[in-house]
Structures are given as C-alpha cells and as structure tokens.
ZABA-320954 format. One line per 4 residues: number of its first residue (from 1); for each residue x, y, z of C-alpha. Coordinates in nm, 2 decimals, decimal comma, always signed. Layout:
// residues N
NUM) X/Y/Z ~ ... .
// end
This chain:
// residues 563
1) -0,37/-2,46/-1,60 ~ -0,65/-2,50/-1,34 ~ -0,67/-2,87/-1,42 ~ -0,29/-2,91/-1,35 .
5) -0,33/-2,72/-1,02 ~ -0,63/-2,94/-0,92 ~ -0,45/-3,26/-0,99 ~ -0,15/-3,14/-0,79 .
9) -0,36/-3,04/-0,49 ~ -0,54/-3,38/-0,49 ~ -0,20/-3,56/-0,48 ~ -0,08/-3,33/-0,20 .
13) -0,40/-3,38/+0,00 ~ -0,36/-3,76/-0,03 ~ +0,01/-3,77/+0,08 ~ -0,03/-3,50/+0,35 .
17) +0,26/-3,29/+0,23 ~ +0,45/-3,14/-0,06 ~ +0,77/-3,01/-0,19 ~ +1,11/-3,17/-0,19 .
21) +1,21/-3,37/+0,12 ~ +0,86/-3,46/+0,25 ~ +0,68/-3,35/+0,56 ~ +0,82/-3,13/+0,84 .
25) +0,69/-3,06/+1,18 ~ +0,53/-2,72/+1,25 ~ +0,74/-2,47/+1,45 ~ +0,75/-2,56/+1,82 .
29) +0,48/-2,39/+2,03 ~ +0,57/-2,16/+2,32 ~ +0,44/-2,25/+2,67 ~ +0,27/-1,92/+2,66 .
33) -0,02/-1,86/+2,42 ~ +0,07/-1,77/+2,06 ~ +0,35/-1,90/+1,83 ~ +0,73/-1,89/+1,86 .
37) +0,84/-1,91/+1,50 ~ +1,21/-2,01/+1,50 ~ +1,26/-1,95/+1,13 ~ +1,52/-1,69/+1,04 .
41) +1,39/-1,45/+0,77 ~ +1,59/-1,24/+0,54 ~ +1,51/-0,95/+0,31 ~ +1,82/-0,99/+0,10 .
45) +1,77/-1,01/-0,28 ~ +1,91/-1,35/-0,32 ~ +1,77/-1,50/+0,01 ~ +1,53/-1,80/+0,01 .
49) +1,39/-2,04/+0,25 ~ +1,46/-2,42/+0,20 ~ +1,10/-2,49/+0,30 ~ +0,81/-2,36/+0,50 .
53) +0,51/-2,47/+0,71 ~ +0,20/-2,27/+0,74 ~ +0,15/-2,16/+1,10 ~ +0,00/-1,87/+1,28 .
57) -0,07/-1,72/+1,62 ~ -0,45/-1,69/+1,67 ~ -0,59/-1,49/+1,96 ~ -0,91/-1,33/+2,08 .
61) -0,88/-0,95/+2,12 ~ -1,12/-0,67/+2,20 ~ -1,14/-0,30/+2,14 ~ -1,34/-0,03/+2,31 .
65) -1,46/+0,24/+2,06 ~ -1,76/+0,47/+2,06 ~ -1,88/+0,34/+2,39 ~ -1,89/-0,02/+2,28 .
69) -1,67/-0,32/+2,32 ~ -1,60/-0,53/+2,01 ~ -1,45/-0,88/+2,02 ~ -1,24/-0,99/+1,73 .
73) -0,99/-1,26/+1,63 ~ -0,64/-1,17/+1,53 ~ -0,43/-1,41/+1,32 ~ -0,06/-1,34/+1,26 .
77) +0,15/-1,59/+1,06 ~ +0,23/-1,73/+0,72 ~ +0,06/-1,89/+0,43 ~ +0,23/-2,05/+0,13 .
81) +0,17/-1,89/-0,21 ~ +0,18/-2,15/-0,49 ~ +0,17/-2,09/-0,86 ~ -0,08/-2,26/-1,10 .
85) +0,13/-2,57/-1,12 ~ +0,15/-2,61/-0,75 ~ +0,51/-2,49/-0,71 ~ +0,57/-2,32/-0,38 .
89) +0,68/-1,96/-0,44 ~ +0,69/-1,78/-0,10 ~ +0,60/-1,79/+0,26 ~ +0,39/-1,48/+0,30 .
93) +0,35/-1,31/+0,63 ~ +0,01/-1,16/+0,71 ~ -0,21/-1,03/+0,99 ~ -0,58/-1,08/+0,98 .
97) -0,85/-0,92/+1,20 ~ -1,18/-1,10/+1,17 ~ -1,52/-1,10/+1,36 ~ -1,58/-1,45/+1,51 .
101) -1,95/-1,39/+1,53 ~ -1,99/-1,33/+1,16 ~ -2,05/-1,60/+0,89 ~ -1,71/-1,63/+0,72 .
105) -1,88/-1,75/+0,40 ~ -2,06/-1,42/+0,35 ~ -1,85/-1,17/+0,55 ~ -1,67/-0,92/+0,32 .
109) -1,29/-0,94/+0,33 ~ -1,03/-0,67/+0,23 ~ -0,67/-0,72/+0,15 ~ -0,44/-0,43/+0,25 .
113) -0,08/-0,36/+0,14 ~ +0,16/-0,07/+0,11 ~ +0,39/+0,00/-0,17 ~ +0,76/+0,10/-0,20 .
117) +0,82/-0,12/-0,39 ~ +0,96/-0,32/-0,09 ~ +0,74/-0,18/+0,18 ~ +0,57/-0,38/+0,45 .
121) +0,20/-0,32/+0,53 ~ +0,27/-0,17/+0,87 ~ +0,17/+0,18/+0,77 ~ -0,18/+0,08/+0,68 .
125) -0,20/-0,18/+0,96 ~ -0,12/+0,06/+1,25 ~ -0,21/+0,39/+1,09 ~ -0,54/+0,35/+0,91 .
129) -0,86/+0,15/+0,98 ~ -0,74/-0,16/+1,18 ~ -0,85/-0,22/+1,54 ~ -0,53/-0,06/+1,67 .
133) -0,38/+0,28/+1,57 ~ -0,06/+0,47/+1,65 ~ -0,13/+0,83/+1,77 ~ +0,10/+1,03/+1,55 .
137) -0,02/+1,39/+1,60 ~ +0,02/+1,46/+1,23 ~ +0,08/+1,73/+1,11 ~ +0,22/+1,85/+1,44 .
141) +0,55/+1,72/+1,56 ~ +0,50/+1,78/+1,93 ~ +0,40/+1,44/+2,07 ~ +0,65/+1,22/+2,26 .
145) +0,78/+0,93/+2,06 ~ +0,74/+0,64/+2,03 ~ +0,37/+0,69/+1,97 ~ +0,10/+0,53/+2,19 .
149) -0,09/+0,24/+2,04 ~ -0,46/+0,28/+2,11 ~ -0,80/+0,12/+2,03 ~ -0,90/+0,27/+1,70 .
153) -1,24/+0,44/+1,70 ~ -1,23/+0,47/+1,32 ~ -1,19/+0,09/+1,25 ~ -1,35/-0,08/+0,95 .
157) -1,44/-0,41/+1,13 ~ -1,80/-0,31/+1,11 ~ -1,78/-0,34/+0,73 ~ -1,52/-0,60/+0,65 .
161) -1,26/-0,84/+0,78 ~ -0,91/-0,70/+0,74 ~ -0,60/-0,89/+0,60 ~ -0,27/-0,70/+0,60 .
165) -0,03/-0,86/+0,35 ~ +0,35/-0,81/+0,34 ~ +0,53/-0,82/+0,01 ~ +0,81/-1,07/-0,04 .
169) +1,12/-0,94/+0,14 ~ +0,92/-0,72/+0,37 ~ +0,78/-0,79/+0,72 ~ +0,86/-1,16/+0,76 .
173) +0,77/-1,27/+0,40 ~ +1,04/-1,46/+0,21 ~ +1,07/-1,66/-0,11 ~ +1,10/-2,04/-0,10 .
177) +1,37/-2,21/-0,30 ~ +1,44/-2,24/-0,59 ~ +1,30/-1,89/-0,60 ~ +1,47/-1,60/-0,43 .
181) +1,32/-1,27/-0,30 ~ +1,43/-1,10/-0,62 ~ +1,22/-1,35/-0,82 ~ +0,92/-1,14/-0,71 .
185) +1,07/-0,80/-0,73 ~ +0,90/-0,68/-1,04 ~ +0,57/-0,53/-1,15 ~ +0,43/-0,86/-1,29 .
189) +0,60/-1,12/-1,06 ~ +0,49/-0,92/-0,75 ~ +0,13/-0,91/-0,87 ~ +0,14/-1,28/-0,94 .
193) +0,26/-1,38/-0,60 ~ +0,00/-1,15/-0,43 ~ -0,26/-1,33/-0,64 ~ -0,14/-1,67/-0,53 .
197) -0,14/-1,56/-0,17 ~ -0,50/-1,43/-0,19 ~ -0,61/-1,75/-0,36 ~ -0,46/-1,95/-0,07 .
201) -0,62/-1,72/+0,19 ~ -0,96/-1,75/+0,04 ~ -0,94/-2,12/+0,01 ~ -0,81/-2,21/+0,35 .
205) -1,05/-1,96/+0,52 ~ -1,37/-2,06/+0,33 ~ -1,41/-1,72/+0,17 ~ -1,54/-1,82/-0,17 .
209) -1,88/-1,65/-0,11 ~ -1,73/-1,34/+0,06 ~ -1,74/-0,99/-0,11 ~ -1,37/-0,92/-0,19 .
213) -1,18/-0,59/-0,19 ~ -0,83/-0,47/-0,24 ~ -0,68/-0,17/-0,07 ~ -0,34/-0,05/-0,20 .
217) -0,14/+0,26/-0,11 ~ +0,12/+0,44/-0,33 ~ +0,30/+0,17/-0,53 ~ +0,02/-0,05/-0,39 .
221) -0,20/+0,15/-0,64 ~ -0,04/+0,01/-0,96 ~ -0,01/-0,33/-0,78 ~ -0,39/-0,32/-0,73 .
225) -0,46/-0,25/-1,10 ~ -0,24/-0,54/-1,21 ~ -0,35/-0,77/-0,93 ~ -0,72/-0,71/-0,98 .
229) -0,69/-0,81/-1,35 ~ -0,49/-1,12/-1,26 ~ -0,73/-1,23/-0,98 ~ -1,03/-1,20/-1,21 .
233) -0,85/-1,39/-1,48 ~ -0,81/-1,66/-1,21 ~ -1,19/-1,66/-1,15 ~ -1,19/-1,44/-0,84 .
237) -1,43/-1,15/-0,91 ~ -1,38/-0,84/-0,69 ~ -1,63/-0,60/-0,56 ~ -1,42/-0,29/-0,48 .
241) -1,07/-0,14/-0,52 ~ -0,95/+0,13/-0,29 ~ -0,65/+0,33/-0,42 ~ -0,48/+0,53/-0,15 .
245) -0,25/+0,80/-0,30 ~ -0,18/+0,58/-0,60 ~ +0,10/+0,61/-0,86 ~ -0,09/+0,44/-1,14 .
249) +0,12/+0,58/-1,43 ~ +0,48/+0,63/-1,35 ~ +0,53/+0,80/-1,68 ~ +0,30/+1,09/-1,60 .
253) +0,47/+1,18/-1,26 ~ +0,75/+1,43/-1,30 ~ +0,87/+1,34/-0,94 ~ +0,95/+0,99/-1,08 .
257) +1,07/+1,08/-1,43 ~ +1,16/+1,44/-1,52 ~ +1,12/+1,58/-1,86 ~ +0,74/+1,62/-1,92 .
261) +0,68/+1,91/-1,68 ~ +0,52/+1,93/-1,34 ~ +0,19/+2,08/-1,42 ~ +0,00/+1,81/-1,23 .
265) +0,17/+1,92/-0,91 ~ +0,06/+2,28/-0,92 ~ -0,27/+2,24/-0,74 ~ -0,09/+2,05/-0,46 .
269) +0,16/+2,34/-0,43 ~ -0,14/+2,58/-0,40 ~ -0,28/+2,37/-0,12 ~ +0,05/+2,36/+0,06 .
273) +0,11/+2,73/+0,03 ~ -0,24/+2,80/+0,16 ~ -0,18/+2,58/+0,47 ~ +0,14/+2,78/+0,55 .
277) -0,06/+3,10/+0,50 ~ +0,16/+3,23/+0,22 ~ -0,09/+3,25/-0,07 ~ -0,29/+3,56/-0,18 .
281) -0,56/+3,55/-0,09 ~ -0,58/+3,31/+0,21 ~ -0,86/+3,06/+0,12 ~ -1,13/+2,98/+0,36 .
285) -1,27/+2,69/+0,15 ~ -1,02/+2,41/+0,07 ~ -1,24/+2,25/-0,20 ~ -1,30/+2,59/-0,37 .
289) -0,93/+2,67/-0,36 ~ -0,84/+2,33/-0,50 ~ -1,09/+2,39/-0,78 ~ -0,94/+2,73/-0,86 .
293) -0,59/+2,58/-0,87 ~ -0,70/+2,29/-1,10 ~ -0,85/+2,54/-1,35 ~ -0,54/+2,76/-1,35 .
297) -0,31/+2,46/-1,38 ~ -0,50/+2,30/-1,67 ~ -0,60/+2,62/-1,86 ~ -0,30/+2,85/-1,81 .
301) +0,00/+2,69/-1,65 ~ +0,02/+2,36/-1,83 ~ +0,01/+2,51/-2,18 ~ +0,27/+2,78/-2,09 .
305) +0,49/+2,51/-1,93 ~ +0,49/+2,30/-2,24 ~ +0,58/+2,60/-2,44 ~ +0,86/+2,68/-2,20 .
309) +1,00/+2,33/-2,21 ~ +1,00/+2,33/-2,59 ~ +1,15/+2,68/-2,64 ~ +1,30/+2,80/-2,32 .
313) +1,11/+3,12/-2,35 ~ +0,98/+3,25/-2,02 ~ +0,63/+3,38/-1,94 ~ +0,67/+3,69/-1,72 .
317) +0,29/+3,74/-1,70 ~ +0,27/+3,42/-1,50 ~ +0,53/+3,49/-1,24 ~ +0,32/+3,69/-0,99 .
321) +0,00/+3,48/-1,04 ~ +0,20/+3,17/-0,96 ~ +0,35/+3,33/-0,66 ~ +0,01/+3,43/-0,53 .
325) -0,14/+3,08/-0,60 ~ +0,15/+2,88/-0,44 ~ +0,31/+3,12/-0,19 ~ +0,65/+3,07/-0,36 .
329) +0,82/+3,40/-0,43 ~ +0,79/+3,52/-0,79 ~ +1,17/+3,53/-0,82 ~ +1,18/+3,15/-0,81 .
333) +0,92/+3,12/-1,09 ~ +1,13/+3,37/-1,28 ~ +1,43/+3,14/-1,25 ~ +1,24/+2,85/-1,39 .
337) +0,88/+2,81/-1,48 ~ +0,90/+2,44/-1,41 ~ +0,95/+2,43/-1,03 ~ +0,98/+2,07/-0,90 .
341) +0,82/+1,96/-0,58 ~ +1,16/+1,89/-0,41 ~ +1,27/+2,25/-0,49 ~ +0,94/+2,39/-0,36 .
345) +0,99/+2,20/-0,04 ~ +1,33/+2,37/+0,02 ~ +1,24/+2,72/-0,11 ~ +0,89/+2,79/+0,03 .
349) +1,00/+2,88/+0,38 ~ +1,36/+2,99/+0,41 ~ +1,56/+2,77/+0,66 ~ +1,29/+2,51/+0,67 .
353) +1,24/+2,18/+0,48 ~ +0,89/+2,07/+0,41 ~ +0,78/+1,71/+0,41 ~ +0,74/+1,52/+0,08 .
357) +0,47/+1,28/+0,20 ~ +0,30/+1,56/+0,40 ~ +0,41/+1,91/+0,31 ~ +0,22/+2,06/+0,60 .
361) +0,50/+1,92/+0,82 ~ +0,84/+2,10/+0,84 ~ +1,17/+2,10/+1,02 ~ +1,47/+2,34/+1,04 .
365) +1,72/+2,26/+0,77 ~ +2,01/+2,06/+0,92 ~ +1,80/+1,93/+1,21 ~ +1,76/+1,56/+1,29 .
369) +1,41/+1,56/+1,16 ~ +1,52/+1,70/+0,82 ~ +1,84/+1,50/+0,79 ~ +1,69/+1,22/+0,59 .
373) +1,52/+1,45/+0,34 ~ +1,16/+1,42/+0,45 ~ +1,05/+1,53/+0,80 ~ +0,71/+1,37/+0,75 .
377) +0,86/+1,03/+0,70 ~ +1,13/+1,06/+0,96 ~ +0,87/+1,16/+1,22 ~ +0,69/+0,83/+1,18 .
381) +0,95/+0,56/+1,10 ~ +1,10/+0,46/+1,44 ~ +0,76/+0,46/+1,61 ~ +0,60/+0,24/+1,35 .
385) +0,90/+0,00/+1,37 ~ +0,87/-0,02/+1,75 ~ +0,49/-0,04/+1,73 ~ +0,47/-0,34/+1,50 .
389) +0,73/-0,53/+1,69 ~ +0,55/-0,49/+2,02 ~ +0,20/-0,54/+1,87 ~ +0,30/-0,87/+1,71 .
393) +0,49/-1,00/+2,01 ~ +0,30/-0,87/+2,31 ~ -0,06/-0,85/+2,19 ~ -0,09/-1,10/+1,90 .
397) +0,15/-1,36/+2,04 ~ +0,36/-1,40/+1,73 ~ +0,73/-1,42/+1,82 ~ +1,02/-1,42/+1,59 .
401) +1,38/-1,31/+1,64 ~ +1,43/-1,17/+1,29 ~ +1,39/-0,81/+1,20 ~ +1,05/-0,70/+1,08 .
405) +1,16/-0,52/+0,77 ~ +0,95/-0,21/+0,71 ~ +1,12/-0,13/+0,38 ~ +1,37/-0,36/+0,20 .
409) +1,61/-0,26/-0,07 ~ +1,39/-0,42/-0,33 ~ +1,35/-0,09/-0,52 ~ +1,72/-0,09/-0,61 .
413) +1,68/-0,40/-0,83 ~ +1,31/-0,38/-0,90 ~ +1,19/-0,46/-1,26 ~ +0,96/-0,17/-1,34 .
417) +0,89/-0,28/-1,69 ~ +0,53/-0,37/-1,77 ~ +0,33/-0,42/-2,08 ~ +0,61/-0,32/-2,31 .
421) +0,71/-0,01/-2,13 ~ +1,02/+0,05/-1,91 ~ +0,81/+0,22/-1,64 ~ +0,46/+0,09/-1,55 .
425) +0,14/+0,25/-1,68 ~ -0,13/+0,04/-1,51 ~ -0,44/+0,24/-1,63 ~ -0,49/-0,02/-1,90 .
429) -0,49/-0,30/-1,64 ~ -0,75/-0,11/-1,43 ~ -0,96/-0,05/-1,74 ~ -0,94/-0,42/-1,82 .
433) -1,04/-0,52/-1,47 ~ -1,34/-0,30/-1,49 ~ -1,44/-0,44/-1,83 ~ -1,41/-0,80/-1,69 .
437) -1,65/-0,73/-1,41 ~ -1,96/-0,50/-1,44 ~ -2,01/-0,47/-1,06 ~ -1,65/-0,37/-0,98 .
441) -1,61/-0,01/-0,85 ~ -1,31/+0,20/-0,75 ~ -1,26/+0,45/-0,47 ~ -0,95/+0,68/-0,51 .
445) -0,83/+0,87/-0,20 ~ -0,57/+1,14/-0,20 ~ -0,44/+1,41/+0,04 ~ -0,43/+1,77/-0,07 .
449) -0,08/+1,82/+0,08 ~ +0,09/+1,51/-0,07 ~ +0,39/+1,60/-0,28 ~ +0,46/+1,24/-0,37 .
453) +0,15/+1,14/-0,56 ~ -0,04/+1,48/-0,61 ~ -0,41/+1,46/-0,61 ~ -0,47/+1,63/-0,94 .
457) -0,23/+1,40/-1,12 ~ -0,44/+1,11/-0,98 ~ -0,75/+1,27/-1,11 ~ -0,60/+1,32/-1,45 .
461) -0,47/+0,96/-1,47 ~ -0,81/+0,82/-1,37 ~ -0,99/+1,02/-1,63 ~ -0,86/+0,76/-1,87 .
465) -1,10/+0,49/-1,73 ~ -1,48/+0,47/-1,70 ~ -1,56/+0,77/-1,48 ~ -1,90/+0,62/-1,38 .
469) -1,72/+0,34/-1,20 ~ -1,47/+0,55/-1,01 ~ -1,52/+0,79/-0,72 ~ -1,25/+1,03/-0,62 .
473) -1,22/+1,18/-0,28 ~ -0,96/+1,44/-0,16 ~ -0,89/+1,55/+0,20 ~ -0,68/+1,77/+0,41 .
477) -0,37/+1,56/+0,47 ~ -0,07/+1,40/+0,31 ~ +0,01/+1,07/+0,14 ~ -0,12/+0,88/+0,44 .
481) -0,43/+1,11/+0,48 ~ -0,57/+0,87/+0,74 ~ -0,31/+0,98/+0,99 ~ -0,49/+1,32/+1,03 .
485) -0,73/+1,31/+1,32 ~ -0,98/+1,54/+1,15 ~ -0,96/+1,36/+0,81 ~ -0,97/+1,00/+0,93 .
489) -1,35/+1,01/+1,03 ~ -1,43/+1,17/+0,69 ~ -1,24/+0,91/+0,51 ~ -1,40/+0,63/+0,71 .
493) -1,75/+0,77/+0,63 ~ -1,66/+0,76/+0,26 ~ -1,53/+0,40/+0,29 ~ -1,85/+0,29/+0,46 .
497) -2,06/+0,44/+0,19 ~ -1,83/+0,27/-0,07 ~ -1,88/-0,07/+0,09 ~ -2,25/-0,02/+0,12 .
501) -2,28/+0,08/-0,25 ~ -2,07/-0,21/-0,37 ~ -2,25/-0,46/-0,15 ~ -2,58/-0,35/-0,30 .
505) -2,44/-0,41/-0,65 ~ -2,33/-0,75/-0,54 ~ -2,67/-0,84/-0,39 ~ -2,82/-0,78/-0,74 .
509) -2,57/-1,00/-0,92 ~ -2,59/-1,38/-1,00 ~ -2,30/-1,51/-0,79 ~ -2,38/-1,88/-0,83 .
513) -2,12/-1,97/-1,11 ~ -1,85/-1,77/-0,94 ~ -1,90/-1,92/-0,60 ~ -1,93/-2,28/-0,73 .
517) -1,61/-2,24/-0,92 ~ -1,42/-2,13/-0,61 ~ -1,57/-2,39/-0,38 ~ -1,48/-2,67/-0,63 .
521) -1,11/-2,62/-0,55 ~ -0,98/-2,87/-0,30 ~ -0,84/-2,72/+0,02 ~ -0,55/-2,81/+0,24 .
525) -0,59/-2,72/+0,61 ~ -0,22/-2,67/+0,65 ~ +0,03/-2,66/+0,36 ~ +0,40/-2,73/+0,38 .
529) +0,69/-2,72/+0,13 ~ +1,05/-2,84/+0,12 ~ +1,25/-2,89/+0,43 ~ +1,19/-2,60/+0,68 .
533) +1,48/-2,47/+0,89 ~ +1,55/-2,66/+1,21 ~ +1,57/-2,44/+1,52 ~ +1,93/-2,31/+1,55 .
537) +2,04/-2,42/+1,20 ~ +2,06/-2,07/+1,07 ~ +2,23/-1,78/+1,25 ~ +2,00/-1,49/+1,34 .
541) +2,02/-1,19/+1,12 ~ +2,04/-0,83/+1,23 ~ +1,89/-0,65/+0,93 ~ +1,80/-0,28/+0,93 .
545) +1,42/-0,22/+0,95 ~ +1,46/+0,05/+0,67 ~ +1,71/-0,03/+0,40 ~ +1,63/+0,22/+0,13 .
549) +1,52/+0,58/+0,11 ~ +1,15/+0,60/+0,22 ~ +1,05/+0,75/-0,11 ~ +0,74/+0,59/-0,26 .
553) +0,69/+0,62/-0,55 ~ +1,04/+0,65/-0,69 ~ +1,27/+0,50/-0,94 ~ +1,65/+0,49/-0,86 .
557) +1,85/+0,71/-1,11 ~ +2,05/+0,40/-1,20 ~ +1,74/+0,23/-1,31 ~ +1,64/+0,52/-1,54 .
561) +1,99/+0,53/-1,69 ~ +1,98/+0,16/-1,75 ~ +1,68/+0,21/-1,97 .
// end
C-alpha cells in the first residue's frame, strides 16, 4: 500500500498536478493581506467539491500574556487528504498556530478537534488553550454577548504548536468528488480521513521528527482512540493523547443508550447538587465529596439499581441517602430508583432547567436560555459563531462567503457501527494503540459538573486499559472545563506536566527508524485535485451554523431503532 502511494506521489510531483482535469490556478489573492477563497462550501450530506487546491492565509500575530509578548504564525486554509492509493478524499480546513523561532523539525505539534459527530473545532480553538480565547463568564450568565475575544494567558504555545482540524462537513471542510460528505460520516471513515489529513500536514510542514499529540473532545475521544491506532499502523508513532470529556464506549453511557442503568452518573449528580447547595452535608472539599460519591455509587447504588432493573422492587432504605447525596428530593428517588440525568436537570430546582454540558448553569423554564434544552450550550453558541467568523476574517485574513458550520447534521446519518458493534466501544482501539507504542501516554480530563460524559463513567471505562499509562484529572466545571476561569490554569498546569513527562520518554527512545521512514516519503509543496470551482460558478449557500441539536455525545432515536 505504501509502495502504491509512493509511486503515485512521484508521478504527481513530476507532472505538477493530479486528479481529473489537470492543474488549476490557486484562488485569486485579495489586494489586502490574506486569502480570499471563492470556493462555495456546503455541509450537506451529498455535497462534494469537483476539485480543490491547497491554499492558506498566513500571518504574523502576537499575544501579550503574563507580562510578555509572544510572536507566532497563524495559518488558516485547506490541505487535501488523500488515501493510500493517492485518491483525493477531502479538502480539510484547519487553523494552525506555530512559533516561527522554533525548529519545526523538533517542535512538538498537537492536533485538536471537537466531536459531535459533525462538530467543528471552534470550541477548542476559541475556548481552550489557543492564543485567543472568548471570555464566557461560565458558569455565570451575566456577561454581555457576544463575548470578547482576548489574548489567552493560558495558551499552550510554550509547549507545542497547535493545529485545529475541522471534520468533513464542518467549518469549511468538504469532500472531493467522487466522494461526498457522508462518505466520511462514520466511525471508521472519519478516523481514516483524519489520519490522511495529519499525514499530509506532517509531510508538507516537515514535521517527521516532531513529537506528535492528539487532543479530542467528547466524540473526539473515541475518534482519538481509533485515529491513534490508524496513525501508528501508518508509521506515525504518537507521544500523547489528551481525552477531554470523552465518550469512549457509547454502550456504557445511559444518556446515549438507556437500559443498563445510570449508576455511572451518580457521582456527577452529587457534585451538581453540592454546587447548588442542596446536599446534606454541604461539602467543603470537592475531591473528598467526589470520592465519597464514587464509593456509594459503586458499593451501594449500582448493585441496588441492577436489582431494581431486573425485578422492579424498590429499595426504600436508599431514598433518603440518595436525596442527601444528590440534593434531589427523596420523593423522586421513590418514584424511580433509576433517575436519568435529563430528569435530574428538570427536577432538582423547581422552575429551573440545569445545563447538560455544565449543570452549574441554569435558566428559568420557558426562558430563551432554556428553550433549546440546555442553557449551558445556548449561552455559548451565538458568540462562538460570531467569534470564529471575525477571527478568521479580520485577524487571520482568511475570507470566504460560505457559512462556517459549527455543527452539521452529520449525526442524523452517521454510521456508529464499529468493530462488529452497532455503537462504538473504542477502548480496544485505545488498548491496541498503547500496545503498539511503549512510550505513548494518555491524559483524560473531565469536569465534575458534566452531565453528558460523567467523570466517573470515564474513570470506569479507562479502567479497562493499562492504568500505568493513563492519568485522569477531574476539575470543577462542565464538559468544556477549560471555560472555567479558575479551572483553566489548573488544567494548563496538568497539560504542561503531561507534555514534559512524555517528552522525557521520547528523549530516551530510539527515534531513528521512525523518523527515516517518514522523511523518505516525497512531499508536494502544494497539492491540487480535479477541477476546482471557478469564481461565481456556484451560487452562495446560506446554511445554518448549527443544524442539529448540540448534544454530544448522542445517538438519534431513529438510529437506535434502525439497529
């Protein structure tokens, strides 16, 4: 397979182009700095581009943080992902922030992406550890919107270059004919096209010798497990995986698939109840309270819950202890011992709806903030949509008239099957990736107040792999724990320690064979495929930035019925 790819690339290098129809000129440049990309992008399931040319806006930027000014390079544009035979699959939109003073051959590089499925990388790009950050005020909902975009004091540029990748059908990423967007809307096909993008990025940017990391959030967690395995099978050994609020096994999460009980959620309910000052007692130590809730969940609640599911017989002795632990009235536990997170969000505080992504946040039932079902998501969406549009256009110089799609409708037709199961369990993939590479390490990050991917469920899932290779850190906060101003510096400190530890392991490894194998691959400076659109040949689209419920992870009921 590699020989086929090598032969194809040599031919392409010789002829100066590839794909049906020959070479095409790059998009016309704007008189101002940057790039005016006239391509019309679509997130529709059956949409595809007739061709593509790699092009990007590259600019010199700076940020002021902690009393220092740091210069960096920002690159926003597209690379073409090709499969092992050289066939163009997709024009992938990415934004990279790199240090121009560092040696690119040895500088670490981290690839970031969100989940969905169907989500763009905007949440991590403008919320976490990039050079710019939107000030959200989470968990409060008092700030004026849209949020201000500021220099980020908690950036990761001191440790690694940052590449934010948008899945096919999100951002400005789109399939190239004969493929359509839906060709890559499945667990395995999605991981494959991400692998092929990363191979291209590493090649064109001379990153063979760089330490390499993946950072995936929510559905990006299972993507990371499958992607890591596939990259290493392709000869790219990784140094670290960061799992932000991952959903590694869809089958163990009762919020995705009901029927097995929600015992893994109980410690999260206890943390949420404590935040709202409804538990007895009120804890003063979050870590200690979480430990107490874990023990009760595992030793008392989970066995009683399994008995209840099997027999329907209630456990009156548990009603009041559960009320004390979670803040939810004993009458609700009496009604059903198996309280789902969505019911808890509606019942805990009468007249208020709690957030799913961050249950510290609440809004009056029937209010605009509660109307879409999750105040913690609604609070963010419009500001992130406006923020990425202005950041790309006004600061990075990338201009395009299409909608930057934050969340496509990919989830409605997504193929969740993987490794013989109808819903993905990617712990075996993660275990295989660790077995492939002795130096690979994992950092798993969760928020105590996340009712989408509860922290204890993540702990239970990860107990299935080598614990000596995995570090788990939990913080005050929700699904996007980095949005919390108090948590973000703690999380950054843990990330810095993770990078330091993995780089020390790398320094002790023999990297010669790996580096030589990657450097042996021929490299095209600029790739092109098919016949790209001519300016004005395609009518502009007016797509919605958010096209599906912002509910990650999730499986549409129709998908479950179909299986």
